[in-house]
C-alpha positions in Angstrom: -89.5 -95.8 -1.8 -87.0 -96.1 1.1 -84.1 -97.4 -1.1 -84.7 -94.5 -3.5 -84.8 -91.9 -0.7 -81.7 -93.4 1.0 -79.8 -93.2 -2.3 -80.9 -89.6 -2.9 -79.8 -88.7 0.6 -76.4 -90.2 0.1 -75.9 -88.5 -3.3 -77.0 -85.1 -2.0 -75.1 -85.3 1.3 -78.0 -84.5 3.7 -80.7 -86.5 5.4 -84.1 -86.8 3.8 -87.1 -87.8 5.9 -90.5 -88.6 4.2 -93.9 -88.6 6.0 -97.3 -89.6 4.6 -99.9 -87.6 6.5 -102.7 -88.4 4.0 -103.7 -88.9 0.4 -102.9 -86.4 -2.3 -106.2 -84.5 -2.3 -106.4 -84.3 1.5 -102.7 -83.2 1.6 -103.4 -80.5 -1.0 -106.1 -79.1 1.3 -103.7 -79.1 4.2 -101.2 -77.3 2.1 -103.7 -74.6 1.2 -104.7 -74.2 4.8 -101.1 -73.6 5.9 -100.6 -76.8 7.8 -97.3 -77.6 6.0 -95.8 -74.1 6.4 -92.7 -74.4 8.5 -93.2 -78.1 9.0 -91.7 -79.5 5.8 -89.2 -78.4 3.2 -90.9 -79.9 0.1 -93.9 -81.8 -1.2 -93.9 -84.8 -3.5 -97.6 -85.4 -4.4 -98.8 -87.7 -7.1 -100.0 -84.5 -8.9 -100.2 -80.8 -8.1 -103.5 -80.4 -10.0 -105.4 -80.2 -6.8 -103.0 -77.6 -5.4 -103.9 -75.5 -8.5 -107.6 -76.3 -8.1 -107.5 -75.1 -4.5 -105.6 -72.0 -5.5 -102.6 -72.9 -3.4 -99.9 -72.6 -6.0 -98.2 -69.8 -4.1 -97.4 -72.3 -1.3 -94.9 -74.1 -3.6 -91.9 -73.1 -5.7 -90.1 -74.7 -8.6 -92.2 -77.9 -9.1 -90.4 -80.5 -11.2 -91.9 -83.8 -12.5 -89.8 -86.7 -11.2 -91.7 -89.7 -12.7 -94.9 -90.8 -14.3 -97.1 -93.7 -13.5 -100.6 -94.7 -14.8 -103.4 -96.2 -12.8 -103.5 -100.0 -13.0 -105.0 -103.1 -11.5 -102.9 -105.5 -9.4 -104.7 -108.8 -9.6 -103.7 -111.9 -7.8 -102.1 -114.1 -10.4 -104.5 -117.0 -10.1 -107.4 -114.5 -10.7 -105.7 -113.0 -13.7 -105.3 -116.4 -15.2 -108.9 -117.3 -14.4 -110.1 -114.2 -16.2 -107.7 -114.7 -19.1 -105.9 -111.4 -18.4 -102.4 -112.6 -17.7 -101.4 -111.5 -21.2 -104.2 -109.1 -22.0 -105.3 -105.6 -21.3 -109.1 -105.7 -20.6 -111.3 -102.8 -21.2 -113.2 -101.1 -18.3 -116.4 -102.7 -19.6 -114.8 -106.1 -19.4 -113.6 -105.4 -15.9 -117.1 -104.3 -15.0 -118.6 -107.4 -16.5 -116.3 -109.6 -14.4 -117.6 -107.7 -11.4 -121.2 -108.3 -12.5 -120.5 -112.0 -13.0 -119.2 -112.1 -9.4 -115.8 -113.1 -10.6 -113.9 -110.0 -9.4 -113.6 -107.9 -6.3 -111.2 -105.0 -5.8 -110.0 -102.4 -3.5 -109.3 -98.7 -4.3 -108.5 -95.6 -2.3 -111.1 -92.9 -1.3 -111.7 -90.6 -4.3 -112.4 -87.7 -1.9 -108.9 -88.0 -0.3 -106.6 -89.8 -2.7 -105.6 -89.0 -6.3 -105.4 -92.7 -7.2 -109.0 -93.2 -6.2 -110.2 -90.1 -8.0 -108.2 -91.0 -11.0 -109.8 -94.4 -11.1 -113.2 -92.9 -10.8 -112.5 -90.4 -13.6 -110.9 -93.0 -15.8 -113.8 -95.5 -15.6 -116.4 -92.8 -15.9 -114.7 -91.3 -19.0 -114.5 -94.8 -20.6 -118.2 -95.5 -19.9 -119.2 -92.1 -21.3 -117.2 -92.8 -24.5 -117.7 -89.2 -25.9 -114.0 -88.3 -26.5 -114.6 -85.1 -24.5 -114.6 -83.9 -20.9 -117.4 -85.4 -18.7 -120.6 -83.4 -18.3 -123.4 -83.6 -15.8 -125.5 -85.3 -18.4 -122.8 -87.9 -19.0 -122.6 -88.7 -15.3 -126.4 -89.1 -15.0 -126.4 -91.4 -18.1 -123.6 -93.6 -16.9 -124.6 -93.7 -13.3 -126.0 -97.3 -13.6 -122.8 -98.5 -15.1 -120.8 -96.9 -12.3 -123.0 -98.5 -9.7 -122.5 -101.9 -11.4 -118.7 -101.4 -11.4 -118.3 -100.2 -7.8 -120.4 -103.2 -6.6 -117.1 -105.0 -6.8 -115.3 -102.8 -4.4 -114.8 -104.4 -0.9 -111.7 -102.6 0.3 -110.8 -98.9 0.7 -108.3 -96.6 2.3 -107.2 -92.9 2.5 -104.2 -93.2 0.3 -102.5 -95.5 -2.2 -99.8 -96.4 0.3 -102.3 -97.4 2.9 -104.3 -99.4 0.3 -101.1 -101.4 -0.5 -100.6 -102.1 3.3 -104.2 -103.2 3.7 -103.8 -105.6 0.7 -100.7 -107.1 2.2 -102.2 -107.4 5.6 -105.4 -109.3 4.5 -104.4 -111.3 1.4 -107.7 -113.2 1.2 -110.0 -110.2 1.4 -110.1 -109.0 -2.2 -109.0 -110.2 -5.7 -107.2 -107.0 -6.8 -106.4 -103.4 -5.9 -106.4 -100.3 -8.2 -103.2 -98.3 -7.6 -100.3 -96.7 -9.4 -98.5 -99.0 -11.7 -95.2 -98.1 -9.9 -96.7 -99.2 -6.6 -98.0 -102.4 -8.0 -94.7 -103.3 -9.7 -92.9 -102.9 -6.4 -95.7 -104.9 -4.7 -94.8 -107.8 -7.0 -91.7 -108.4 -4.9 -94.0 -109.4 -2.0 -97.1 -110.7 -3.7 -97.7 -112.9 -6.7 -99.8 -110.4 -8.7 -100.3 -109.5 -12.4 -100.3 -105.8 -13.3 -103.0 -104.8 -15.8 -103.6 -101.4 -17.3 -107.1 -101.0 -18.8 -106.9 -100.9 -22.6 -109.3 -97.9 -23.1 -107.5 -95.3 -21.0 -106.4 -94.3 -17.6 -105.1 -91.1 -15.9 -101.3 -90.9 -15.2 -99.7 -89.3 -12.2 -96.7 -87.1 -12.8 -95.2 -86.9 -9.3 -93.9 -83.3 -9.1 -91.3 -82.5 -6.4 -91.8 -78.9 -5.2 -90.2 -76.7 -2.6 -92.4 -75.1 0.0 -92.4 -71.3 -0.1 -92.2 -71.3 3.7 -90.0 -74.3 4.5 -89.0 -75.9 7.8 -85.2 -75.6 7.3 -83.5 -72.3 7.0 -81.1 -73.6 4.3 -83.9 -75.4 2.3 -83.5 -73.0 -0.6 -79.7 -73.6 -0.9 -80.3 -77.4 -0.7 -82.9 -77.2 -3.4 -80.6 -75.4 -5.7 -77.9 -78.0 -5.1 
């Protein structure tokens, strides 16, 4: 993200500093609790749906979607070739079967803290339920064995998608793949020989809304926002 932020700072004519205190869900809780008031000028979460869920919409102003990116798998290229996925979009069931066959391990962020982790959980659960409707408690109970089977392959976790990427880079032999935003994985290809795979039967997409804080750190934040 640094080149993008630097370019935006140059174009707008004022410095931009980004911090990553936690994952999207945890940050939404912090926003609700007032921890961002007077500390930042804006938020750029993967989604604001948790802000709305926690009834914290009054903390933000003028949200604008900047980009979209689906959840995807970043597999080490040799593993993608072994599984025959270098030019194929496998289904969630095929991914789960690779886990069951002990041919695939993966890392993903914590669903309780990070949108990428929660989106992965929701995507795989929806695919396994296969009802074409919102998940119900009965669906969750029915597909629980399938979820247990799938998550048996997870051997890496983190509190956010960014930290997950860092862990993957720091320990290249630990896991075969990570589940992250496609945008993150495409950037990761510059440093790692990975194949990016989006499951064929559906994933959740982040919409990255940029929003001004109602109580910003900078006195002229409103003027800068309008510029």
